[in-house]
C-alpha positions as a printed NumPy array, in Angstrom:
array([[ -16.772,   20.898,    5.02 ],
       [ -19.163,   21.242,    2.067],
       [ -19.39 ,   18.16 ,   -0.088],
       [ -18.272,   18.578,   -3.67 ],
       [ -17.852,   15.579,   -5.946],
       [ -18.467,   12.063,   -4.757],
       [ -16.284,    9.065,   -5.558],
       [ -18.772,    7.774,   -8.135],
       [ -18.887,   11.182,   -9.851],
       [ -15.08 ,   11.414,   -9.893],
       [ -14.702,    7.948,  -11.395],
       [ -17.428,    8.687,  -13.963],
       [ -15.765,   11.962,  -14.973],
       [ -12.399,   10.247,  -15.264],
       [ -13.894,    7.491,  -17.442],
       [ -15.482,   10.152,  -19.657],
       [ -12.125,   11.942,  -19.951],
       [ -10.427,    8.696,  -20.998],
       [ -13.182,    7.979,  -23.524],
       [ -12.913,   11.534,  -24.881],
       [  -9.124,   11.208,  -25.249],
       [  -9.542,    7.855,  -26.987],
       [ -12.161,    9.171,  -29.388],
       [ -10.163,   12.342,  -30.094],
       [  -7.068,   10.291,  -30.921],
       [  -9.1  ,    7.87 ,  -33.006],
       [ -10.86 ,   10.717,  -34.862],
       [  -7.591,   12.433,  -35.762],
       [  -6.137,    9.12 ,  -36.901],
       [  -9.216,    8.335,  -39.012],
       [  -9.083,   11.782,  -40.633],
       [  -5.441,   11.181,  -41.511],
       [  -6.293,    7.78 ,  -42.945],
       [  -9.176,    9.249,  -44.936],
       [  -6.814,   11.873,  -46.348],
       [  -4.369,    9.138,  -47.292],
       [  -7.153,    7.175,  -49.013],
       [  -8.173,   10.269,  -50.984],
       [  -4.57 ,   10.883,  -52.017],
       [  -4.224,    7.252,  -53.077],
       [  -7.446,    7.493,  -55.088],
       [  -6.196,   10.671,  -56.79 ],
       [  -2.965,    8.935,  -57.78 ],
       [  -4.879,    5.952,  -59.18 ],
       [  -7.598,    8.004,  -60.9  ],
       [  -5.315,   10.676,  -62.371],
       [  -1.635,    9.833,  -62.574],
       [  -1.994,    6.14 ,  -63.248],
       [  -4.793,    6.712,  -65.781],
       [  -2.806,    9.411,  -67.622],
       [   0.273,    7.191,  -67.709],
       [  -1.63 ,    4.221,  -69.111],
       [  -3.564,    6.383,  -71.607],
       [  -0.398,    8.163,  -72.825],
       [   1.316,    4.802,  -73.241],
       [  -1.629,    3.431,  -75.246],
       [  -1.717,    6.567,  -77.422],
       [   2.01 ,    6.247,  -78.089],
       [   1.514,    2.63 ,  -79.135],
       [  -1.369,    3.707,  -81.406],
       [   0.838,    6.382,  -83.022],
       [   3.599,    3.873,  -83.615],
       [   1.111,    1.423,  -85.183],
       [  -0.36 ,    4.247,  -87.263],
       [   3.101,    5.308,  -88.514],
       [   3.939,    1.714,  -89.401],
       [   0.759,    1.271,  -91.472],
       [   1.356,    4.618,  -93.247],
       [   4.851,    3.605,  -94.303],
       [   3.602,    0.221,  -95.529],
       [   0.954,    1.977,  -97.578],
       [   3.526,    4.319,  -99.09 ],
       [   5.728,    1.403, -100.047],
       [   3.187,   -1.221, -101.074],
       [   0.262,    1.03 , -102.079],
       [  -2.295,   -1.414, -100.732],
       [  -5.624,   -0.17 ,  -99.495],
       [  -5.614,   -2.504,  -96.536],
       [  -2.793,   -0.548,  -94.949],
       [  -4.582,    2.727,  -95.552],
       [  -7.664,    1.271,  -93.885],
       [  -5.556,    0.18 ,  -90.92 ],
       [  -4.024,    3.651,  -90.891],
       [  -7.409,    5.311,  -90.762],
       [  -8.604,    2.863,  -88.11 ],
       [  -5.568,    3.598,  -85.925],
       [  -6.066,    7.332,  -86.461],
       [  -9.703,    7.109,  -85.36 ],
       [  -8.772,    4.949,  -82.348],
       [  -6.14 ,    7.518,  -81.43 ],
       [  -8.765,   10.237,  -81.653],
       [ -11.189,    8.272,  -79.501],
       [  -8.516,    7.735,  -76.841],
       [  -7.544,   11.409,  -76.972],
       [ -11.167,   12.501,  -76.621],
       [ -11.77 ,   10.065,  -73.768],
       [  -8.692,   11.243,  -71.864],
       [  -9.623,   14.914,  -72.27 ],
       [ -13.153,   14.171,  -71.038],
       [ -11.819,   12.455,  -67.912],
       [  -9.039,   14.963,  -67.345],
       [ -10.023,   18.442,  -68.63 ],
       [  -6.835,   19.89 ,  -67.117],
       [  -4.895,   18.457,  -70.103],
       [  -6.85 ,   20.42 ,  -72.748],
       [  -4.382,   23.29 ,  -72.618],
       [  -1.148,   21.204,  -72.551],
       [  -2.53 ,   19.088,  -75.424],
       [  -4.088,   22.011,  -77.39 ],
       [  -1.518,   21.742,  -80.218],
       [  -1.961,   17.979,  -80.367],
       [  -5.76 ,   18.315,  -80.522],
       [  -5.623,   21.024,  -83.197],
       [  -3.23 ,   19.14 ,  -85.455],
       [  -5.176,   15.922,  -85.016],
       [  -8.339,   17.666,  -86.233],
       [  -6.529,   18.969,  -89.335],
       [  -4.927,   15.62 ,  -90.068],
       [  -8.223,   13.809,  -89.589],
       [  -9.938,   16.056,  -92.175],
       [  -7.094,   15.494,  -94.727],
       [  -6.947,   11.747,  -94.169],
       [ -10.222,   11.094,  -96.027],
       [  -8.262,   11.067,  -99.306],
       [  -6.027,    7.978,  -99.367],
       [  -3.896,    9.497, -102.04 ],
       [  -2.846,   12.31 ,  -99.756],
       [   0.153,   11.971,  -97.568],
       [  -1.903,   12.643,  -94.506],
       [   0.635,   12.624,  -91.667],
       [   4.223,   13.836,  -92.132],
       [   6.97 ,   12.319,  -90.011],
       [   7.574,   15.548,  -88.115],
       [   3.919,   15.593,  -86.956],
       [   4.177,   12.052,  -85.587],
       [   7.437,   12.945,  -83.924],
       [   5.942,   16.091,  -82.375],
       [   2.927,   14.127,  -81.089],
       [   5.192,   11.457,  -79.64 ],
       [   7.282,   14.13 ,  -77.973],
       [   4.176,   15.728,  -76.437],
       [   2.927,   12.403,  -75.151],
       [   6.386,   11.348,  -73.925],
       [   6.817,   14.664,  -72.094],
       [   3.356,   14.295,  -70.597],
       [   4.08 ,   10.77 ,  -69.457],
       [   7.439,   11.735,  -67.964],
       [   5.958,   14.743,  -66.181],
       [   3.099,   12.564,  -64.968],
       [   5.501,    9.92 ,  -63.652],
       [   7.505,   12.559,  -61.818],
       [   4.309,   13.978,  -60.341],
       [   3.181,   10.474,  -59.381],
       [   6.518,    9.721,  -57.719],
       [   6.317,   12.994,  -55.783],
       [   2.764,   12.177,  -54.696],
       [   3.756,    8.652,  -53.682],
       [   6.679,   10.028,  -51.688],
       [   4.37 ,   12.532,  -50.02 ],
       [   1.839,    9.76 ,  -49.399],
       [   4.506,    7.577,  -47.788],
       [   5.657,   10.459,  -45.591],
       [   2.109,   11.22 ,  -44.507],
       [   1.571,    7.511,  -43.817],
       [   4.61 ,    7.494,  -41.544],
       [   3.327,   10.63 ,  -39.833],
       [  -0.08 ,    9.021,  -39.315],
       [   1.612,    5.924,  -37.937],
       [   3.705,    8.015,  -35.544],
       [   0.65 ,   10.043,  -34.556],
       [  -1.357,    6.9  ,  -33.863],
       [   1.466,    5.334,  -31.862],
       [   2.112,    8.517,  -29.884],
       [  -1.607,    8.978,  -29.284],
       [  -1.878,    5.397,  -28.048],
       [   1.134,    5.809,  -25.748],
       [  -0.168,    9.166,  -24.491],
       [  -3.626,    7.716,  -23.839],
       [  -2.218,    4.7  ,  -21.988],
       [   0.223,    6.863,  -20.002],
       [  -2.42 ,    9.394,  -19.084],
       [  -4.86 ,    6.633,  -18.187],
       [  -2.351,    4.809,  -15.976],
       [  -1.082,    7.983,  -14.278],
       [  -4.604,    9.273,  -13.708],
       [  -5.768,    5.918,  -12.345],
       [  -2.721,    5.672,  -10.071],
       [  -3.377,    9.211,   -8.826],
       [  -7.04 ,    8.471,   -8.083],
       [  -6.09 ,    5.175,   -6.389],
       [  -3.431,    7.01 ,   -4.352],
       [  -5.94 ,    9.638,   -3.203],
       [  -8.499,    6.989,   -2.262],
       [  -5.939,    4.74 ,   -0.564],
       [  -4.496,    7.673,    1.393],
       [  -7.911,    8.447,    2.873],
       [  -8.601,    4.758,    3.523],
       [  -5.183,    4.336,    5.196],
       [  -5.979,    7.15 ,    7.618],
       [  -9.348,    5.624,    8.472],
       [  -7.792,    2.137,    8.857],
       [  -5.156,    3.577,   11.198],
       [  -7.802,    5.171,   13.369],
       [  -9.898,    1.998,   13.461],
       [  -6.856,   -0.152,   14.38 ],
       [  -5.813,    2.178,   17.19 ],
       [  -9.377,    2.4  ,   18.449],
       [  -9.715,   -1.399,   18.297],
       [  -6.513,   -1.833,   20.335],
       [  -7.796,    0.621,   22.919],
       [  -4.931,    3.016,   22.257],
       [  -5.357,    6.8  ,   22.329],
       [  -5.457,    7.768,   18.675],
       [  -4.799,   11.06 ,   16.956],
       [  -7.7  ,   12.421,   14.907],
       [  -7.979,   10.982,   11.429],
       [  -6.857,   13.489,    8.8  ],
       [  -9.607,   14.47 ,    6.38 ],
       [  -7.991,   14.065,    2.945],
       [ -10.945,   14.757,    0.657],
       [ -14.439,   16.187,    0.446],
       [ -16.137,   13.045,   -0.909],
       [ -17.722,   10.106,    0.92 ],
       [ -14.356,    9.113,    2.42 ],
       [ -13.936,   12.632,    3.798],
       [ -17.391,   12.43 ,    5.354],
       [ -16.501,    9.008,    6.776],
       [ -13.299,   10.418,    8.304],
       [ -15.241,   13.304,    9.867],
       [ -17.845,   10.905,   11.245],
       [ -15.07 ,    8.692,   12.66 ],
       [ -13.408,   11.682,   14.346],
       [ -16.738,   12.702,   15.891],
       [ -17.318,    9.146,   17.122],
       [ -13.762,    8.89 ,   18.527],
       [ -14.173,   12.224,   20.302],
       [ -17.45 ,   11.104,   21.877],
       [ -15.816,    7.835,   22.967],
       [ -12.951,    9.782,   24.569],
       [ -15.407,   11.974,   26.417],
       [ -17.367,    8.954,   27.613],
       [ -14.144,    7.202,   28.625],
       [ -13.028,   10.262,   30.588],
       [ -16.4  ,   10.443,   32.315],
       [ -16.171,    6.742,   33.137],
       [ -12.681,    7.155,   34.584],
       [ -13.814,   10.094,   36.671],
       [ -16.793,    8.08 ,   37.875],
       [ -14.616,    5.087,   38.808],
       [ -12.139,    7.33 ,   40.626],
       [ -14.933,    9.073,   42.499],
       [ -16.692,    5.785,   43.313],
       [ -13.47 ,    4.183,   44.518],
       [ -12.7  ,    7.15 ,   46.729],
       [ -16.218,    7.26 ,   48.161],
       [ -16.331,    3.503,   48.838],
       [ -12.829,    3.245,   50.291],
       [ -13.702,    5.086,   53.538],
       [ -16.861,    3.14 ,   54.478],
       [ -15.182,   -0.104,   53.411],
       [ -12.274,    0.614,   55.743],
       [ -14.732,    1.303,   58.55 ],
       [ -16.497,   -2.   ,   57.876],
       [ -13.21 ,   -3.917,   57.972],
       [ -12.142,   -2.275,   61.203],
       [ -15.544,   -2.922,   62.775],
       [ -15.443,   -6.579,   61.75 ],
       [ -11.921,   -6.888,   63.193],
       [ -13.04 ,   -5.313,   66.498],
       [ -16.007,   -7.644,   66.82 ],
       [ -13.872,  -10.68 ,   65.876],
       [ -11.259,   -9.719,   68.489],
       [ -13.964,   -9.796,   71.218],
       [ -13.828,   -6.102,   72.032],
       [ -17.639,   -5.99 ,   72.326],
       [ -18.036,   -9.326,   74.001],
       [ -17.28 ,  -12.992,   73.525],
       [ -17.778,  -14.36 ,   69.987],
       [ -18.886,  -17.947,   69.475],
       [ -17.626,  -20.234,   66.706],
       [ -20.605,  -19.677,   64.397],
       [ -20.296,  -15.917,   64.709],
       [ -16.54 ,  -16.064,   64.091],
       [ -17.135,  -18.075,   60.917],
       [ -19.444,  -15.407,   59.476],
       [ -17.093,  -12.628,   60.618],
       [ -14.267,  -14.326,   58.686],
       [ -16.478,  -14.436,   55.592],
       [ -17.235,  -10.723,   56.02 ],
       [ -13.521,   -9.944,   56.434],
       [ -12.606,  -11.897,   53.279],
       [ -15.327,  -10.233,   51.201],
       [ -14.289,   -6.798,   52.489],
       [ -10.69 ,   -7.619,   51.572],
       [ -11.859,   -8.732,   48.13 ],
       [ -13.662,   -5.444,   47.627],
       [ -10.525,   -3.584,   48.716],
       [  -8.413,   -5.426,   46.134],
       [ -11.038,   -4.726,   43.483],
       [ -10.959,   -1.009,   44.3  ],
       [  -7.172,   -1.031,   44.142],
       [  -7.281,   -2.595,   40.682],
       [  -9.826,   -0.066,   39.465],
       [  -7.736,    2.795,   40.819],
       [  -4.63 ,    1.34 ,   39.155],
       [  -6.404,    1.058,   35.798],
       [  -7.541,    4.661,   36.161],
       [  -3.969,    5.738,   36.908],
       [  -2.634,    3.87 ,   33.885],
       [  -5.261,    5.382,   31.598],
       [  -4.559,    8.913,   32.791],
       [  -0.784,    8.241,   32.646],
       [  -0.434,    9.055,   36.331],
       [   1.399,    5.826,   37.18 ],
       [   4.432,    6.751,   39.266],
       [   7.437,    4.477,   38.955],
       [  10.373,    4.333,   41.317],
       [  12.9  ,    2.385,   39.267],
       [  16.254,    1.029,   40.335],
       [  18.516,   -1.887,   39.332],
       [  16.893,   -5.142,   40.455],
       [  17.937,   -8.773,   40.114],
       [  15.56 ,  -10.355,   37.564],
       [  15.967,  -13.843,   39.041],
       [  15.071,  -12.586,   42.509],
       [  11.887,  -10.98 ,   41.142],
       [  10.87 ,  -14.276,   39.512],
       [  11.638,  -16.366,   42.628],
       [   9.666,  -13.979,   44.847],
       [   6.597,  -14.236,   42.579],
       [   6.862,  -18.047,   42.524],
       [   7.173,  -18.227,   46.344],
       [   4.159,  -15.939,   46.708],
       [   1.91 ,  -18.143,   44.559],
       [   3.298,  -21.523,   45.584],
       [   0.433,  -22.238,   48.047],
       [  -2.156,  -21.506,   45.355],
       [  -0.362,  -23.854,   42.925],
       [  -0.051,  -26.613,   45.512],
       [  -3.788,  -26.362,   46.242],
       [  -4.451,  -27.257,   42.564],
       [  -1.616,  -29.809,   42.479],
       [   0.283,  -27.721,   39.904],
       [   4.089,  -27.672,   39.828],
       [   5.928,  -24.341,   39.506],
       [   9.355,  -24.554,   37.884],
       [  11.87 ,  -21.814,   37.195],
       [  14.516,  -21.486,   34.479],
       [  16.858,  -18.766,   35.704],
       [  20.292,  -17.67 ,   34.497],
       [  23.404,  -18.288,   36.559],
       [  24.646,  -15.197,   38.287],
       [  22.956,  -11.825,   38.503],
       [  20.934,  -10.294,   35.687],
       [  19.717,   -6.802,   36.479],
       [  16.772,   -4.823,   35.131],
       [  15.825,   -1.182,   35.626],
       [  12.361,   -1.527,   37.193],
       [   9.93 ,   -0.645,   39.946],
       [   9.915,   -3.645,   42.253],
       [   6.324,   -3.39 ,   43.445],
       [   4.818,   -2.962,   39.979],
       [   6.962,   -5.611,   38.255],
       [   6.123,   -8.051,   41.051],
       [   2.468,   -7.345,   40.377],
       [   2.972,   -8.14 ,   36.658],
       [   4.607,  -11.478,   37.494],
       [   1.936,  -12.305,   40.095],
       [  -0.847,  -11.497,   37.606],
       [   0.682,  -13.686,   34.882],
       [   1.439,  -16.548,   37.284],
       [  -2.039,  -16.295,   38.833],
       [  -3.664,  -16.544,   35.395],
       [  -1.424,  -19.487,   34.434],
       [  -2.392,  -21.379,   37.631],
       [  -6.067,  -20.451,   37.252],
       [  -6.341,  -21.859,   33.719],
       [  -3.964,  -24.848,   34.063],
       [  -5.36 ,  -28.332,   34.728],
       [  -4.243,  -30.349,   37.805],
       [  -1.003,  -32.331,   37.5  ],
       [   0.354,  -29.793,   35.017],
       [   3.48 ,  -27.598,   35.131],
       [   3.822,  -23.811,   34.98 ],
       [   7.288,  -22.558,   34.054],
       [   8.825,  -19.161,   34.747],
       [  11.955,  -18.223,   32.817],
       [  14.321,  -15.249,   32.733],
       [  16.479,  -14.84 ,   29.624],
       [  18.836,  -11.889,   29.006],
       [  19.159,  -10.855,   25.38 ],
       [  22.804,  -11.602,   24.434],
       [  23.163,   -8.683,   22.012],
       [  20.315,   -6.469,   23.222],
       [  19.599,   -4.209,   26.146],
       [  16.587,   -6.101,   27.543],
       [  15.726,   -9.075,   29.736],
       [  12.865,  -11.404,   28.743],
       [  10.475,  -12.838,   31.381],
       [   8.182,  -15.683,   30.302],
       [   5.355,  -17.528,   32.062],
       [   4.364,  -20.736,   30.23 ],
       [   1.399,  -22.934,   31.15 ],
       [  -0.212,  -26.124,   29.846],
       [  -3.756,  -24.802,   29.799],
       [  -6.374,  -24.832,   27.02 ],
       [  -4.615,  -22.105,   25.041],
       [  -6.028,  -18.997,   23.369],
       [  -7.373,  -18.735,   19.83 ],
       [  -5.354,  -16.456,   17.476],
       [  -8.309,  -14.1  ,   16.946],
       [  -8.352,  -13.423,   20.727],
       [  -4.676,  -12.45 ,   21.021],
       [  -5.124,   -8.709,   20.553],
       [  -8.389,   -8.414,   22.512],
       [  -7.053,  -10.364,   25.485],
       [  -5.132,   -7.265,   26.667],
       [  -8.14 ,   -4.923,   26.51 ],
       [  -9.713,   -3.648,   29.742],
       [ -12.647,   -5.701,   31.056],
       [ -12.345,   -8.173,   28.195],
       [ -12.756,  -11.849,   29.03 ],
       [ -12.721,  -14.727,   26.592],
       [ -16.199,  -16.065,   25.88 ],
       [ -15.298,  -19.631,   26.896],
       [ -14.364,  -18.621,   30.488],
       [ -16.849,  -15.844,   31.272],
       [ -19.263,  -18.121,   33.089],
       [ -16.775,  -20.497,   34.724],
       [ -13.812,  -18.431,   35.966],
       [ -13.952,  -15.429,   38.286],
       [ -12.347,  -12.136,   37.295],
       [ -12.954,   -8.718,   35.837],
       [ -10.569,   -8.851,   32.876],
       [  -8.218,   -6.231,   34.361],
       [  -5.085,   -8.249,   35.187],
       [  -3.568,   -8.418,   31.694],
       [  -4.518,   -4.824,   30.933],
       [  -2.773,   -3.652,   34.123],
       [   0.267,   -5.821,   33.382],
       [   0.518,   -4.437,   29.836],
       [   0.292,   -0.849,   31.093],
       [   2.992,   -1.403,   33.721],
       [   5.383,   -3.081,   31.263],
       [   4.905,   -0.34 ,   28.658],
       [   5.397,    2.324,   31.345],
       [   8.843,    0.747,   31.907],
       [   9.587,    0.959,   28.179],
       [   9.094,   -2.768,   27.599],
       [   6.671,   -4.927,   25.616],
       [   4.196,   -7.644,   26.648],
       [   3.175,  -10.293,   24.112],
       [   1.478,  -13.671,   23.835],
       [   2.261,  -16.938,   22.047],
       [  -0.561,  -19.453,   22.123],
       [  -2.813,  -21.754,   20.145],
       [  -5.893,  -23.777,   21.146],
       [  -4.89 ,  -26.927,   23.016],
       [  -1.203,  -25.932,   23.25 ],
       [  -1.104,  -23.807,   26.389],
       [  -0.108,  -20.148,   26.541],
       [   3.189,  -18.296,   26.857],
       [   3.073,  -14.709,   28.158],
       [   6.381,  -12.887,   27.82 ],
       [   7.483,   -9.348,   28.54 ],
       [  10.72 ,   -7.417,   28.26 ],
       [  12.286,   -4.978,   30.71 ],
       [  15.29 ,   -2.744,   30.008],
       [  18.679,   -3.378,   31.575],
       [  20.201,   -0.558,   33.648],
       [  21.973,    1.882,   31.34 ],
       [  25.265,    1.55 ,   33.172],
       [  25.217,   -2.206,   32.509],
       [  24.177,   -2.167,   28.822]])
């Protein structure tokens, strides 16, 4: 499968997408805010200025009209001077407003024209320079301008408030959208990565337990996909090597069995005196040869049994059997071995008959293997217990072999059932090939049961397994 984007590239692209979304949202929000600032500045620089200027001009007109009337009544020059001063101030304000806001030249054209005429006539104090109707008309113009300006300012403020709310909603929605998209995208990426890792973990666990595992599914084309492909290739090579090893063991066992049988028969013939009288020294060495040949035979049988279990060729002939009788038979078989080490064997069996659906020969081998290990690793003057317990509400019977040995560390519990595995602390001091527990586990699972271990360093070990009850009795 061609490699496309790696995990680092994917994460980098996703970070860039999130940054781009954040900056896009922020840019739009800043543009909206800038627009709002410009609108606010326009209101302050135009509407507010016009309103204040119109109000000041109205006040100047009122002051001007008051001084004119005082002059007409009292005929004092001081009032005419105040009148002329107010008129000039009014003109300055009018000129200043029109310079700042040229758009008002046309609406105020009549006011500007009349002011120019009045200003030229007002040089003669004796002249009635500003009739009442002119003042009234100017006040009306300014009042209308101020009212129109206030209405325009209110409309702009309303529009500004609405746009502010829209900007607020846009910012909030952009923030929520960015967070949502970021979370969903991150969850999706994590899901894709975790899915690939889960497949690889499953394969590694099954391979570590020595179980036949299905190929790991390749979920992606990145580094995890390459890792899954490499794991599948490795697992396939291991299966091929395991198959070759099984074939070699089967072939070796078959080839050795015949000459080994001939050796045993020859030793038996010589020991029986068929070829002449045998002295005591010769008989001693012949017994050693017979025992070693028997040991090799048992070893070959174990290897052949492991090969049968691995290839799923184990043939079971099951029938209802009394569980207590199976336990007693195993105890009787290993009683001499226990007595030689001064170890007591005790049984805890139910009253009456408790039946299991099992193959007698193979289940007896499981019990003998577990009892043999318990005796082998138990110190003298200790007790090994064998118990049979039917599940009250289930369809199984539990067998347990409990010893008072050194115990097994928790990290060894899973590996202890692997083929050829032996705990490091006993490899140099206790004989064995590490096949007994593996064979026992395979036999129990072939019956549909389960074999497990409860142990801790210094607390002994408890090996238990379950066997199904006969269906007619469940």
